[in-house]
N, C-alpha and C positions, 0 to 999 in steps of 0.2 A: 504494500500500500504506500502511495506517495504521501509524504507529510507536506501538507499545504500550510503556508504562512499566511494567516489572516489576522489583520489588525482592525481595531475599532477606534474611530476618532469622531470628533464633532466636525460637521461640515463647515462651521464658521472659523475653524482654526486654519492658519495658512498651511499650504501643502509643504511637505518635507521631501527632500530628495529620495529618501528610502521608503516612501509610501507605496511605490509600485503603481499598480492599476487602482485608480480611485473611483469607487462606485457609490452613488447615493442610493440608499435602500429605504427611503421614506416614501409613503404613498402620495404625500402632498409636498409641493415645493417649499423649502424653508423660508419662513417669513423674513423679509428685509434683505435677502441675499440676491444680488443680481446674477443672472445666469452666466454671464461672461466672467464674473469674479469667483465662481464656484470651483474652477479648476478640476472639473469632473472628466472622467473618461467614459462614464456610462451612468444611466439612471435606471435601476431595476425596481420599478414600482411593484411588480408582481411578487417580489420577494418580501415585501412589507406586510405587516399584519393587516387584516381587514379593518375597515372603518369601525364596524361593530365591535370587534375585539379591542381595538385601540380605545374606543370610548368606554367600554366596560372596565378596562384596566385603569385608565385615568392616571397612570404613573403612581399608583398607590403601592409603596414597597411591600406591604403585607400581602398583596395579590400577585406578587411576581411569580412565585412557583406555579400557581394555577394558570397565570397568563402564559408562562413558558410552555406548559403542557398543552394548552389550547392552540398556541401559535405553532408548535411542532406538528400538531394535527392538521392545521391549515396548510402547512408546507407540503403535505402529502397530496394535495390537489394538483391537477394537471398544469394549470398556469404557473404556480410556484415551482413545480418540478422542472419546468423548462428554464426558469430563472436560476434555480439552484444548479442545474447542469452547467449553465454558462458561468456562474460564479466559481464553481469547482474547477472548470477548465482554465479560467483566468488565474486562479490560485496555484494551479499546477504549473502554469507557464511563467509566472512571475509572482512577486509579493502582491497581495491584495489588501486594500484598505477599504473597509465598509464604513460609509459616512452616514451620519444622522444628525438631525437638529436637536435631538433629545439632550437635555442637560445632564441627567443622571445616567451615566454610562453603565454603572453597576446594576441598574434595574431597567435597562433598555432592551428592545427587541434585537438590537445588533449583537448583544451578548449571546443570545440564544442562536441567532443566525450564524455567527462566527463558528460556534461549536458544530453546527450541522454541516457547514461548508468544509471545515477542516477535518471532519470525520472523527474528531476526538470523542464524541458522544452525540446524543441527539438533543442537547440543550444544556441548561444550567449555566454555571459560571464559566466564562472564557473570554478571551480576546480583549480583556481590559487590563492585563498585567503589564509587566515591564515591556516596553517597546510597542505597546498597543495604543498609546496616545498620550 
């Protein structure tokens, strides 16, 4: 199995030379960010949680584990599977940085998504450790 390098960062942070391929994984465009200033390589909306799940979660840390479980289930649908395959291919080819507007990276969907993409498990904690942002 190929070890994929997947990082998680906020989209508002300036790009770093070691970011590799930069992909926004939010369903909606980040507030106050000009598209030309985002320094993105791609925008994978289909890899983001559904609007319904995002609203239910509301970034309440006590709901994170249940949110992660529901989000992993959503990622099994055909649309997200196509997006996941692309993200995995990008991570195998180069370093991949998943970007989000979320302030709390420890309780963000990108934490779950990074684990799914890098193959280290199907969710939970990941992608926010050293070198992740």
